[in-house]
ChimeraX commands (.cxc) that place a marker at each C-alpha (Angstrom):
marker #1 position -71.74,20.29,-45.55 radius 0.5
marker #1 position -74.09,21.33,-42.76 radius 0.5
marker #1 position -75.46,24.44,-42.52 radius 0.5
marker #1 position -74.27,26.36,-38.97 radius 0.5
marker #1 position -76.19,27.28,-37.09 radius 0.5
marker #1 position -76.41,30.83,-35.78 radius 0.5
marker #1 position -76.31,31.47,-31.89 radius 0.5
marker #1 position -78.10,34.33,-30.99 radius 0.5
marker #1 position -75.60,36.74,-29.08 radius 0.5
marker #1 position -78.12,36.91,-26.09 radius 0.5
marker #1 position -77.43,33.63,-25.86 radius 0.5
marker #1 position -73.63,33.05,-25.56 radius 0.5
marker #1 position -73.27,35.47,-22.84 radius 0.5
marker #1 position -76.04,34.00,-20.71 radius 0.5
marker #1 position -73.71,32.09,-18.38 radius 0.5
marker #1 position -70.76,33.78,-18.41 radius 0.5
marker #1 position -70.38,35.78,-14.56 radius 0.5
marker #1 position -69.94,39.62,-15.76 radius 0.5
marker #1 position -68.10,41.47,-13.21 radius 0.5
marker #1 position -70.71,43.59,-11.36 radius 0.5
marker #1 position -69.12,47.18,-12.01 radius 0.5
marker #1 position -72.27,49.31,-11.60 radius 0.5
marker #1 position -71.80,47.84,-7.89 radius 0.5
marker #1 position -68.10,47.83,-7.32 radius 0.5
marker #1 position -68.09,51.55,-8.29 radius 0.5
marker #1 position -70.89,52.64,-6.11 radius 0.5
marker #1 position -69.05,51.08,-3.37 radius 0.5
marker #1 position -66.09,53.30,-3.89 radius 0.5
marker #1 position -68.02,56.23,-4.45 radius 0.5
marker #1 position -69.71,55.40,-0.88 radius 0.5
marker #1 position -66.40,55.13,0.76 radius 0.5
marker #1 position -65.00,58.00,-1.40 radius 0.5
marker #1 position -67.97,60.06,0.62 radius 0.5
marker #1 position -66.86,58.85,3.84 radius 0.5
marker #1 position -62.78,59.61,3.48 radius 0.5
marker #1 position -63.89,63.31,1.82 radius 0.5
marker #1 position -63.93,65.72,4.77 radius 0.5
marker #1 position -60.38,64.04,5.67 radius 0.5
marker #1 position -59.54,65.15,2.59 radius 0.5
marker #1 position -60.74,68.36,2.08 radius 0.5
marker #1 position -58.99,68.91,5.48 radius 0.5
marker #1 position -55.54,67.47,4.59 radius 0.5
marker #1 position -55.72,69.67,0.79 radius 0.5
marker #1 position -56.59,72.69,2.63 radius 0.5
marker #1 position -55.37,72.95,6.25 radius 0.5
marker #1 position -51.84,70.88,4.87 radius 0.5
marker #1 position -51.11,70.67,1.17 radius 0.5
marker #1 position -52.15,73.96,-0.38 radius 0.5
marker #1 position -50.57,75.49,2.83 radius 0.5
marker #1 position -47.06,74.01,2.01 radius 0.5
marker #1 position -47.30,74.65,-1.46 radius 0.5
marker #1 position -47.44,78.13,-0.77 radius 0.5
marker #1 position -44.91,78.21,1.21 radius 0.5
marker #1 position -42.35,75.96,-1.16 radius 0.5
marker #1 position -43.39,79.21,-3.23 radius 0.5
marker #1 position -42.71,81.47,-0.74 radius 0.5
marker #1 position -39.43,80.54,-0.11 radius 0.5
marker #1 position -37.70,81.56,-3.55 radius 0.5
marker #1 position -38.87,85.12,-2.80 radius 0.5
marker #1 position -38.05,87.64,-1.04 radius 0.5
marker #1 position -41.05,88.73,0.69 radius 0.5
marker #1 position -41.25,91.39,3.12 radius 0.5
marker #1 position -44.25,91.92,5.28 radius 0.5
marker #1 position -45.10,94.69,3.73 radius 0.5
marker #1 position -43.97,95.94,0.32 radius 0.5
marker #1 position -43.64,93.86,-2.88 radius 0.5
marker #1 position -42.74,90.43,-3.53 radius 0.5
marker #1 position -39.34,89.95,-5.82 radius 0.5
marker #1 position -38.03,86.14,-6.94 radius 0.5
marker #1 position -34.64,85.87,-5.79 radius 0.5
marker #1 position -34.85,81.43,-6.56 radius 0.5
marker #1 position -32.65,79.43,-4.39 radius 0.5
marker #1 position -30.83,82.63,-2.33 radius 0.5
marker #1 position -32.85,82.07,0.39 radius 0.5
marker #1 position -31.34,78.22,1.19 radius 0.5
marker #1 position -27.84,79.48,0.50 radius 0.5
marker #1 position -27.98,82.02,2.84 radius 0.5
marker #1 position -29.09,79.14,5.47 radius 0.5
marker #1 position -26.53,77.46,4.96 radius 0.5
marker #1 position -24.45,80.39,5.66 radius 0.5
marker #1 position -26.10,82.01,8.59 radius 0.5
marker #1 position -24.11,80.83,12.07 radius 0.5
marker #1 position -27.90,81.63,13.95 radius 0.5
marker #1 position -28.96,78.59,11.90 radius 0.5
marker #1 position -26.72,75.89,12.36 radius 0.5
marker #1 position -26.40,76.92,16.28 radius 0.5
marker #1 position -29.97,76.60,16.77 radius 0.5
marker #1 position -29.96,73.16,14.73 radius 0.5
marker #1 position -26.99,72.08,16.98 radius 0.5
marker #1 position -28.95,73.12,20.02 radius 0.5
marker #1 position -32.76,71.92,18.77 radius 0.5
marker #1 position -30.63,68.21,18.34 radius 0.5
marker #1 position -29.19,68.35,21.73 radius 0.5
marker #1 position -31.95,69.41,23.31 radius 0.5
marker #1 position -34.19,65.91,21.92 radius 0.5
marker #1 position -31.22,63.67,22.13 radius 0.5
marker #1 position -30.93,64.94,26.28 radius 0.5
marker #1 position -35.15,64.81,26.85 radius 0.5
marker #1 position -36.33,62.01,24.91 radius 0.5
marker #1 position -34.24,58.92,26.50 radius 0.5
marker #1 position -35.47,60.88,29.75 radius 0.5
marker #1 position -39.03,60.63,28.84 radius 0.5
marker #1 position -38.68,56.96,27.16 radius 0.5
marker #1 position -37.18,55.78,29.93 radius 0.5
marker #1 position -39.37,57.80,33.23 radius 0.5
marker #1 position -42.65,56.85,30.90 radius 0.5
marker #1 position -41.71,53.26,30.72 radius 0.5
marker #1 position -41.05,53.13,34.70 radius 0.5
marker #1 position -44.42,54.70,35.11 radius 0.5
marker #1 position -45.77,51.90,32.57 radius 0.5
marker #1 position -44.51,48.85,34.84 radius 0.5
marker #1 position -46.05,50.87,38.16 radius 0.5
marker #1 position -49.37,51.07,36.98 radius 0.5
marker #1 position -49.73,47.91,34.87 radius 0.5
marker #1 position -51.84,46.02,37.55 radius 0.5
marker #1 position -54.75,47.13,37.68 radius 0.5
marker #1 position -55.67,45.06,40.87 radius 0.5
marker #1 position -53.74,46.92,43.25 radius 0.5
marker #1 position -55.20,49.36,45.33 radius 0.5
marker #1 position -54.71,53.27,44.02 radius 0.5
marker #1 position -53.57,51.98,40.20 radius 0.5
marker #1 position -56.49,53.86,38.60 radius 0.5
marker #1 position -56.08,57.03,40.87 radius 0.5
marker #1 position -52.00,57.21,40.46 radius 0.5
marker #1 position -53.03,56.62,36.20 radius 0.5
marker #1 position -54.99,59.83,36.40 radius 0.5
marker #1 position -52.55,62.16,38.57 radius 0.5
marker #1 position -49.58,60.93,36.04 radius 0.5
marker #1 position -51.64,61.67,32.99 radius 0.5
marker #1 position -53.11,65.00,34.47 radius 0.5
marker #1 position -50.69,67.40,32.99 radius 0.5
marker #1 position -51.30,66.17,29.10 radius 0.5
marker #1 position -54.82,67.63,29.32 radius 0.5
marker #1 position -53.00,71.39,29.87 radius 0.5
marker #1 position -51.26,72.35,26.50 radius 0.5
marker #1 position -47.44,73.70,26.30 radius 0.5
marker #1 position -48.04,77.28,26.15 radius 0.5
marker #1 position -50.18,77.22,29.49 radius 0.5
marker #1 position -47.86,74.86,31.05 radius 0.5
marker #1 position -44.57,77.28,30.34 radius 0.5
marker #1 position -46.57,79.78,32.22 radius 0.5
marker #1 position -47.69,78.40,34.55 radius 0.5
marker #1 position -43.78,76.99,35.64 radius 0.5
marker #1 position -42.79,80.56,34.58 radius 0.5
marker #1 position -45.02,81.89,37.43 radius 0.5
marker #1 position -43.62,79.05,39.84 radius 0.5
marker #1 position -39.92,80.36,39.13 radius 0.5
marker #1 position -40.52,83.95,39.61 radius 0.5
marker #1 position -37.88,85.49,41.82 radius 0.5
marker #1 position -40.09,87.96,42.86 radius 0.5
marker #1 position -43.91,85.87,44.28 radius 0.5
marker #1 position -42.81,82.11,42.50 radius 0.5
marker #1 position -43.68,79.46,44.66 radius 0.5
marker #1 position -41.04,77.08,44.23 radius 0.5
marker #1 position -38.28,79.87,44.74 radius 0.5
marker #1 position -40.32,81.27,47.86 radius 0.5
marker #1 position -40.29,77.68,49.63 radius 0.5
marker #1 position -36.57,76.60,48.24 radius 0.5
marker #1 position -35.34,80.08,50.05 radius 0.5
marker #1 position -38.00,78.94,52.84 radius 0.5
marker #1 position -36.25,76.34,53.91 radius 0.5
marker #1 position -32.67,77.01,53.18 radius 0.5
marker #1 position -32.30,74.92,49.94 radius 0.5
marker #1 position -30.97,78.30,48.62 radius 0.5
marker #1 position -29.72,80.85,50.11 radius 0.5
marker #1 position -31.16,83.63,47.31 radius 0.5
marker #1 position -34.03,82.74,44.73 radius 0.5
marker #1 position -32.92,80.49,41.62 radius 0.5
marker #1 position -31.75,82.97,38.15 radius 0.5
marker #1 position -32.48,80.48,36.00 radius 0.5
marker #1 position -32.69,82.84,33.37 radius 0.5
marker #1 position -29.10,84.12,33.62 radius 0.5
marker #1 position -27.15,80.32,33.09 radius 0.5
marker #1 position -27.93,77.96,29.83 radius 0.5
marker #1 position -28.07,74.79,32.27 radius 0.5
marker #1 position -30.28,75.98,34.45 radius 0.5
marker #1 position -32.58,77.56,31.94 radius 0.5
marker #1 position -32.34,74.10,30.42 radius 0.5
marker #1 position -32.75,72.06,33.35 radius 0.5
marker #1 position -36.56,74.30,34.24 radius 0.5
marker #1 position -37.73,73.62,30.75 radius 0.5
marker #1 position -36.88,69.71,30.32 radius 0.5
marker #1 position -38.48,69.71,33.89 radius 0.5
marker #1 position -41.11,70.98,32.33 radius 0.5
marker #1 position -41.34,68.81,29.58 radius 0.5
marker #1 position -41.13,65.46,31.11 radius 0.5
marker #1 position -44.29,66.81,33.67 radius 0.5
marker #1 position -46.18,67.22,30.90 radius 0.5
marker #1 position -45.45,64.69,28.30 radius 0.5
marker #1 position -45.04,61.37,30.50 radius 0.5
marker #1 position -48.91,60.40,31.19 radius 0.5
marker #1 position -49.28,60.64,27.55 radius 0.5
marker #1 position -46.11,58.45,26.57 radius 0.5
marker #1 position -46.58,56.49,30.01 radius 0.5
marker #1 position -50.39,55.74,28.31 radius 0.5
marker #1 position -49.20,54.57,25.21 radius 0.5
marker #1 position -46.37,52.29,27.22 radius 0.5
marker #1 position -48.96,51.05,29.21 radius 0.5
marker #1 position -51.43,49.63,26.14 radius 0.5
marker #1 position -48.16,48.20,24.84 radius 0.5
marker #1 position -47.02,45.96,27.97 radius 0.5
marker #1 position -51.16,45.28,28.12 radius 0.5
marker #1 position -51.15,43.94,25.40 radius 0.5
marker #1 position -48.56,40.99,26.14 radius 0.5
marker #1 position -50.34,37.79,26.71 radius 0.5
marker #1 position -49.71,36.22,30.17 radius 0.5
marker #1 position -49.00,33.04,28.79 radius 0.5
marker #1 position -46.07,34.40,27.25 radius 0.5
marker #1 position -44.71,35.10,30.34 radius 0.5
marker #1 position -45.40,32.19,32.15 radius 0.5
marker #1 position -43.76,30.04,28.96 radius 0.5
marker #1 position -40.13,32.04,29.73 radius 0.5
marker #1 position -40.39,31.73,33.05 radius 0.5
marker #1 position -40.75,27.56,33.13 radius 0.5
marker #1 position -37.89,28.26,30.61 radius 0.5
marker #1 position -35.88,30.05,33.63 radius 0.5
marker #1 position -36.02,33.42,31.51 radius 0.5
marker #1 position -36.50,35.77,34.51 radius 0.5
marker #1 position -35.35,39.42,35.42 radius 0.5
marker #1 position -33.62,40.87,32.71 radius 0.5
marker #1 position -33.56,38.31,30.19 radius 0.5
marker #1 position -37.71,38.35,30.20 radius 0.5
marker #1 position -37.40,42.19,29.91 radius 0.5
marker #1 position -34.71,41.82,26.33 radius 0.5
marker #1 position -36.17,38.79,25.57 radius 0.5
marker #1 position -40.18,39.09,25.61 radius 0.5
marker #1 position -40.97,42.59,27.12 radius 0.5
marker #1 position -38.55,44.62,24.07 radius 0.5
marker #1 position -38.79,42.63,21.10 radius 0.5
marker #1 position -43.03,42.41,21.15 radius 0.5
marker #1 position -43.19,46.38,21.96 radius 0.5
marker #1 position -40.95,47.45,19.46 radius 0.5
marker #1 position -44.44,48.86,17.26 radius 0.5
marker #1 position -45.19,50.92,20.06 radius 0.5
marker #1 position -41.77,51.95,20.51 radius 0.5
marker #1 position -41.54,53.20,17.59 radius 0.5
marker #1 position -44.81,54.96,17.93 radius 0.5
marker #1 position -43.25,56.71,21.15 radius 0.5
marker #1 position -40.09,57.66,20.27 radius 0.5
marker #1 position -41.53,59.25,17.14 radius 0.5
marker #1 position -43.78,61.33,19.01 radius 0.5
marker #1 position -41.45,61.96,21.02 radius 0.5
marker #1 position -38.19,62.99,18.36 radius 0.5
marker #1 position -40.91,65.03,16.42 radius 0.5
marker #1 position -41.88,67.07,19.46 radius 0.5
marker #1 position -38.31,67.15,21.19 radius 0.5
marker #1 position -37.47,69.12,17.02 radius 0.5
marker #1 position -40.30,71.24,16.85 radius 0.5
marker #1 position -40.19,73.28,20.56 radius 0.5
marker #1 position -40.88,76.53,20.77 radius 0.5
marker #1 position -43.67,77.43,23.26 radius 0.5
marker #1 position -41.66,76.42,26.06 radius 0.5
marker #1 position -38.48,78.18,24.93 radius 0.5
marker #1 position -40.56,81.08,23.80 radius 0.5
marker #1 position -42.31,81.64,27.27 radius 0.5
marker #1 position -40.10,80.46,29.61 radius 0.5
marker #1 position -36.27,81.75,28.45 radius 0.5
marker #1 position -37.46,83.64,25.03 radius 0.5
marker #1 position -33.94,82.28,24.09 radius 0.5
marker #1 position -31.81,83.47,26.34 radius 0.5
marker #1 position -29.73,83.98,27.90 radius 0.5
marker #1 position -27.88,85.67,24.75 radius 0.5
marker #1 position -30.14,83.31,22.21 radius 0.5
marker #1 position -28.26,80.19,23.43 radius 0.5
marker #1 position -31.53,78.40,24.10 radius 0.5
marker #1 position -32.88,79.26,20.36 radius 0.5
marker #1 position -34.45,76.82,18.85 radius 0.5
marker #1 position -34.92,75.39,14.90 radius 0.5
marker #1 position -38.64,76.56,15.59 radius 0.5
marker #1 position -38.25,79.49,17.34 radius 0.5
marker #1 position -35.52,80.72,14.99 radius 0.5
marker #1 position -38.32,80.37,11.84 radius 0.5
marker #1 position -41.07,82.82,14.59 radius 0.5
marker #1 position -38.21,85.50,14.36 radius 0.5
marker #1 position -37.50,85.77,10.89 radius 0.5
marker #1 position -41.38,85.10,9.49 radius 0.5
marker #1 position -42.83,87.72,12.02 radius 0.5
marker #1 position -40.21,89.51,14.21 radius 0.5
marker #1 position -37.76,90.54,11.36 radius 0.5
marker #1 position -40.23,90.45,8.66 radius 0.5
marker #1 position -38.52,87.85,6.36 radius 0.5
marker #1 position -41.43,86.15,5.21 radius 0.5
marker #1 position -38.90,84.51,2.44 radius 0.5
marker #1 position -36.48,83.53,4.69 radius 0.5
marker #1 position -38.80,81.67,7.30 radius 0.5
marker #1 position -40.52,79.68,4.44 radius 0.5
marker #1 position -37.27,78.32,3.38 radius 0.5
marker #1 position -36.35,77.51,6.69 radius 0.5
marker #1 position -39.70,75.50,6.98 radius 0.5
marker #1 position -38.87,73.71,4.21 radius 0.5
marker #1 position -35.94,72.88,5.43 radius 0.5
marker #1 position -36.90,71.85,8.97 radius 0.5
marker #1 position -39.93,69.71,7.31 radius 0.5
marker #1 position -36.58,67.70,5.37 radius 0.5
marker #1 position -35.04,67.21,8.89 radius 0.5
marker #1 position -38.22,65.68,10.08 radius 0.5
marker #1 position -38.65,63.48,7.48 radius 0.5
marker #1 position -35.05,62.04,7.70 radius 0.5
marker #1 position -35.36,61.59,10.70 radius 0.5
marker #1 position -38.00,59.65,10.85 radius 0.5
marker #1 position -37.30,57.53,8.49 radius 0.5
marker #1 position -34.16,56.95,9.88 radius 0.5
marker #1 position -36.40,55.90,13.07 radius 0.5
marker #1 position -38.93,53.44,11.21 radius 0.5
marker #1 position -35.85,51.82,9.25 radius 0.5
marker #1 position -33.37,51.22,12.91 radius 0.5
marker #1 position -36.59,49.81,14.31 radius 0.5
marker #1 position -37.48,47.40,11.97 radius 0.5
marker #1 position -37.52,43.83,12.22 radius 0.5
marker #1 position -35.49,41.06,10.83 radius 0.5
marker #1 position -37.93,40.92,7.98 radius 0.5
marker #1 position -37.24,44.32,7.31 radius 0.5
marker #1 position -41.04,45.39,8.06 radius 0.5
marker #1 position -41.81,48.57,10.01 radius 0.5
marker link #1:1,2 radius 0.2
marker link #1:2,3 radius 0.2
marker link #1:3,4 radius 0.2
marker link #1:4,5 radius 0.2
marker link #1:5,6 radius 0.2
marker link #1:6,7 radius 0.2
marker link #1:7,8 radius 0.2
marker link #1:8,9 radius 0.2
marker link #1:9,10 radius 0.2
marker link #1:10,11 radius 0.2
marker link #1:11,12 radius 0.2
marker link #1:12,13 radius 0.2
marker link #1:13,14 radius 0.2
marker link #1:14,15 radius 0.2
marker link #1:15,16 radius 0.2
marker link #1:16,17 radius 0.2
marker link #1:17,18 radius 0.2
marker link #1:18,19 radius 0.2
marker link #1:19,20 radius 0.2
marker link #1:20,21 radius 0.2
marker link #1:21,22 radius 0.2
marker link #1:22,23 radius 0.2
marker link #1:23,24 radius 0.2
marker link #1:24,25 radius 0.2
marker link #1:25,26 radius 0.2
marker link #1:26,27 radius 0.2
marker link #1:27,28 radius 0.2
marker link #1:28,29 radius 0.2
marker link #1:29,30 radius 0.2
marker link #1:30,31 radius 0.2
marker link #1:31,32 radius 0.2
marker link #1:32,33 radius 0.2
marker link #1:33,34 radius 0.2
marker link #1:34,35 radius 0.2
marker link #1:35,36 radius 0.2
marker link #1:36,37 radius 0.2
marker link #1:37,38 radius 0.2
marker link #1:38,39 radius 0.2
marker link #1:39,40 radius 0.2
marker link #1:40,41 radius 0.2
marker link #1:41,42 radius 0.2
marker link #1:42,43 radius 0.2
marker link #1:43,44 radius 0.2
marker link #1:44,45 radius 0.2
marker link #1:45,46 radius 0.2
marker link #1:46,47 radius 0.2
marker link #1:47,48 radius 0.2
marker link #1:48,49 radius 0.2
marker link #1:49,50 radius 0.2
marker link #1:50,51 radius 0.2
marker link #1:51,52 radius 0.2
marker link #1:52,53 radius 0.2
marker link #1:53,54 radius 0.2
marker link #1:54,55 radius 0.2
marker link #1:55,56 radius 0.2
marker link #1:56,57 radius 0.2
marker link #1:57,58 radius 0.2
marker link #1:58,59 radius 0.2
marker link #1:59,60 radius 0.2
marker link #1:60,61 radius 0.2
marker link #1:61,62 radius 0.2
marker link #1:62,63 radius 0.2
marker link #1:63,64 radius 0.2
marker link #1:64,65 radius 0.2
marker link #1:65,66 radius 0.2
marker link #1:66,67 radius 0.2
marker link #1:67,68 radius 0.2
marker link #1:68,69 radius 0.2
marker link #1:69,70 radius 0.2
marker link #1:70,71 radius 0.2
marker link #1:71,72 radius 0.2
marker link #1:72,73 radius 0.2
marker link #1:73,74 radius 0.2
marker link #1:74,75 radius 0.2
marker link #1:75,76 radius 0.2
marker link #1:76,77 radius 0.2
marker link #1:77,78 radius 0.2
marker link #1:78,79 radius 0.2
marker link #1:79,80 radius 0.2
marker link #1:80,81 radius 0.2
marker link #1:81,82 radius 0.2
marker link #1:82,83 radius 0.2
marker link #1:83,84 radius 0.2
marker link #1:84,85 radius 0.2
marker link #1:85,86 radius 0.2
marker link #1:86,87 radius 0.2
marker link #1:87,88 radius 0.2
marker link #1:88,89 radius 0.2
marker link #1:89,90 radius 0.2
marker link #1:90,91 radius 0.2
marker link #1:91,92 radius 0.2
marker link #1:92,93 radius 0.2
marker link #1:93,94 radius 0.2
marker link #1:94,95 radius 0.2
marker link #1:95,96 radius 0.2
marker link #1:96,97 radius 0.2
marker link #1:97,98 radius 0.2
marker link #1:98,99 radius 0.2
marker link #1:99,100 radius 0.2
marker link #1:100,101 radius 0.2
marker link #1:101,102 radius 0.2
marker link #1:102,103 radius 0.2
marker link #1:103,104 radius 0.2
marker link #1:104,105 radius 0.2
marker link #1:105,106 radius 0.2
marker link #1:106,107 radius 0.2
marker link #1:107,108 radius 0.2
marker link #1:108,109 radius 0.2
marker link #1:109,110 radius 0.2
marker link #1:110,111 radius 0.2
marker link #1:111,112 radius 0.2
marker link #1:112,113 radius 0.2
marker link #1:113,114 radius 0.2
marker link #1:114,115 radius 0.2
marker link #1:115,116 radius 0.2
marker link #1:116,117 radius 0.2
marker link #1:117,118 radius 0.2
marker link #1:118,119 radius 0.2
marker link #1:119,120 radius 0.2
marker link #1:120,121 radius 0.2
marker link #1:121,122 radius 0.2
marker link #1:122,123 radius 0.2
marker link #1:123,124 radius 0.2
marker link #1:124,125 radius 0.2
marker link #1:125,126 radius 0.2
marker link #1:126,127 radius 0.2
marker link #1:127,128 radius 0.2
marker link #1:128,129 radius 0.2
marker link #1:129,130 radius 0.2
marker link #1:130,131 radius 0.2
marker link #1:131,132 radius 0.2
marker link #1:132,133 radius 0.2
marker link #1:133,134 radius 0.2
marker link #1:134,135 radius 0.2
marker link #1:135,136 radius 0.2
marker link #1:136,137 radius 0.2
marker link #1:137,138 radius 0.2
marker link #1:138,139 radius 0.2
marker link #1:139,140 radius 0.2
marker link #1:140,141 radius 0.2
marker link #1:141,142 radius 0.2
marker link #1:142,143 radius 0.2
marker link #1:143,144 radius 0.2
marker link #1:144,145 radius 0.2
marker link #1:145,146 radius 0.2
marker link #1:146,147 radius 0.2
marker link #1:147,148 radius 0.2
marker link #1:148,149 radius 0.2
marker link #1:149,150 radius 0.2
marker link #1:150,151 radius 0.2
marker link #1:151,152 radius 0.2
marker link #1:152,153 radius 0.2
marker link #1:153,154 radius 0.2
marker link #1:154,155 radius 0.2
marker link #1:155,156 radius 0.2
marker link #1:156,157 radius 0.2
marker link #1:157,158 radius 0.2
marker link #1:158,159 radius 0.2
marker link #1:159,160 radius 0.2
marker link #1:160,161 radius 0.2
marker link #1:161,162 radius 0.2
marker link #1:162,163 radius 0.2
marker link #1:163,164 radius 0.2
marker link #1:164,165 radius 0.2
marker link #1:165,166 radius 0.2
marker link #1:166,167 radius 0.2
marker link #1:167,168 radius 0.2
marker link #1:168,169 radius 0.2
marker link #1:169,170 radius 0.2
marker link #1:170,171 radius 0.2
marker link #1:171,172 radius 0.2
marker link #1:172,173 radius 0.2
marker link #1:173,174 radius 0.2
marker link #1:174,175 radius 0.2
marker link #1:175,176 radius 0.2
marker link #1:176,177 radius 0.2
marker link #1:177,178 radius 0.2
marker link #1:178,179 radius 0.2
marker link #1:179,180 radius 0.2
marker link #1:180,181 radius 0.2
marker link #1:181,182 radius 0.2
marker link #1:182,183 radius 0.2
marker link #1:183,184 radius 0.2
marker link #1:184,185 radius 0.2
marker link #1:185,186 radius 0.2
marker link #1:186,187 radius 0.2
marker link #1:187,188 radius 0.2
marker link #1:188,189 radius 0.2
marker link #1:189,190 radius 0.2
marker link #1:190,191 radius 0.2
marker link #1:191,192 radius 0.2
marker link #1:192,193 radius 0.2
marker link #1:193,194 radius 0.2
marker link #1:194,195 radius 0.2
marker link #1:195,196 radius 0.2
marker link #1:196,197 radius 0.2
marker link #1:197,198 radius 0.2
marker link #1:198,199 radius 0.2
marker link #1:199,200 radius 0.2
marker link #1:200,201 radius 0.2
marker link #1:201,202 radius 0.2
marker link #1:202,203 radius 0.2
marker link #1:203,204 radius 0.2
marker link #1:204,205 radius 0.2
marker link #1:205,206 radius 0.2
marker link #1:206,207 radius 0.2
marker link #1:207,208 radius 0.2
marker link #1:208,209 radius 0.2
marker link #1:209,210 radius 0.2
marker link #1:210,211 radius 0.2
marker link #1:211,212 radius 0.2
marker link #1:212,213 radius 0.2
marker link #1:213,214 radius 0.2
marker link #1:214,215 radius 0.2
marker link #1:215,216 radius 0.2
marker link #1:216,217 radius 0.2
marker link #1:217,218 radius 0.2
marker link #1:218,219 radius 0.2
marker link #1:219,220 radius 0.2
marker link #1:220,221 radius 0.2
marker link #1:221,222 radius 0.2
marker link #1:222,223 radius 0.2
marker link #1:223,224 radius 0.2
marker link #1:224,225 radius 0.2
marker link #1:225,226 radius 0.2
marker link #1:226,227 radius 0.2
marker link #1:227,228 radius 0.2
marker link #1:228,229 radius 0.2
marker link #1:229,230 radius 0.2
marker link #1:230,231 radius 0.2
marker link #1:231,232 radius 0.2
marker link #1:232,233 radius 0.2
marker link #1:233,234 radius 0.2
marker link #1:234,235 radius 0.2
marker link #1:235,236 radius 0.2
marker link #1:236,237 radius 0.2
marker link #1:237,238 radius 0.2
marker link #1:238,239 radius 0.2
marker link #1:239,240 radius 0.2
marker link #1:240,241 radius 0.2
marker link #1:241,242 radius 0.2
marker link #1:242,243 radius 0.2
marker link #1:243,244 radius 0.2
marker link #1:244,245 radius 0.2
marker link #1:245,246 radius 0.2
marker link #1:246,247 radius 0.2
marker link #1:247,248 radius 0.2
marker link #1:248,249 radius 0.2
marker link #1:249,250 radius 0.2
marker link #1:250,251 radius 0.2
marker link #1:251,252 radius 0.2
marker link #1:252,253 radius 0.2
marker link #1:253,254 radius 0.2
marker link #1:254,255 radius 0.2
marker link #1:255,256 radius 0.2
marker link #1:256,257 radius 0.2
marker link #1:257,258 radius 0.2
marker link #1:258,259 radius 0.2
marker link #1:259,260 radius 0.2
marker link #1:260,261 radius 0.2
marker link #1:261,262 radius 0.2
marker link #1:262,263 radius 0.2
marker link #1:263,264 radius 0.2
marker link #1:264,265 radius 0.2
marker link #1:265,266 radius 0.2
marker link #1:266,267 radius 0.2
marker link #1:267,268 radius 0.2
marker link #1:268,269 radius 0.2
marker link #1:269,270 radius 0.2
marker link #1:270,271 radius 0.2
marker link #1:271,272 radius 0.2
marker link #1:272,273 radius 0.2
marker link #1:273,274 radius 0.2
marker link #1:274,275 radius 0.2
marker link #1:275,276 radius 0.2
marker link #1:276,277 radius 0.2
marker link #1:277,278 radius 0.2
marker link #1:278,279 radius 0.2
marker link #1:279,280 radius 0.2
marker link #1:280,281 radius 0.2
marker link #1:281,282 radius 0.2
marker link #1:282,283 radius 0.2
marker link #1:283,284 radius 0.2
marker link #1:284,285 radius 0.2
marker link #1:285,286 radius 0.2
marker link #1:286,287 radius 0.2
marker link #1:287,288 radius 0.2
marker link #1:288,289 radius 0.2
marker link #1:289,290 radius 0.2
marker link #1:290,291 radius 0.2
marker link #1:291,292 radius 0.2
marker link #1:292,293 radius 0.2
marker link #1:293,294 radius 0.2
marker link #1:294,295 radius 0.2
marker link #1:295,296 radius 0.2
marker link #1:296,297 radius 0.2
marker link #1:297,298 radius 0.2
marker link #1:298,299 radius 0.2
marker link #1:299,300 radius 0.2
marker link #1:300,301 radius 0.2
marker link #1:301,302 radius 0.2
marker link #1:302,303 radius 0.2
marker link #1:303,304 radius 0.2
marker link #1:304,305 radius 0.2
marker link #1:305,306 radius 0.2
marker link #1:306,307 radius 0.2
marker link #1:307,308 radius 0.2
marker link #1:308,309 radius 0.2
marker link #1:309,310 radius 0.2
marker link #1:310,311 radius 0.2
marker link #1:311,312 radius 0.2
marker link #1:312,313 radius 0.2
marker link #1:313,314 radius 0.2
view
């Protein structure tokens, strides 16, 4: 009856808002270019070495000579190795001792230097943070020199002040070796953790404390019901860094105690070093490294789960 007039296709899409694919793609490519250097670093210095380490763990891989595929034998040998279990137990025991000390003392120092209006606060912040800029290897060499029985400054002062009758032979005792290492670690790491906790403390508004004081929350109540809950994310970061650093302890035990006395201060990373570069068992050391990585992942996930909020958020 009525002839339908054909509408040109160009008029059909004239008023339709089409997505700007080209513009969005251009932004996506630009963002990818910005993160490309970081991705390259992650791939070349983490992903590829991790894959190579996992691959090596299935081989009998001597320092010199031919390699041989042995499957899961390295892993089964590890779980039957008494030295591995001893090193793992000592590493966890060390972490359980040093982590609370770092956390409590760092929180104490952060509370002392929180008020920037006090005289000398900036000076003490710098003094507390200063050991952080020293590497663990350098700090370990310094403390080993200070405690040397022949010309160590601390041993000389202890004998001169009649605090001890003879120089302290800390390497002959597990307890003394552990005390020396823990003291050095506290001296080295308290400043860094103090800064992290200080940032968390300064991030809490003073109005919250004023309101809590009006409601009668003072002293321990203010600490447990305001400060600690509001610093949960800061505590999580500090705790994960401290525990991870303790489980990866190597420099201080390698330099100060050298695993002694009688391999009683042998950590899991120290065990990896001995098997890989001293005994030349690269495949066995690679398997130990994979197990160490899995342990760190489990411990970190467990910490995040324990420190989650009521809604289950990290």
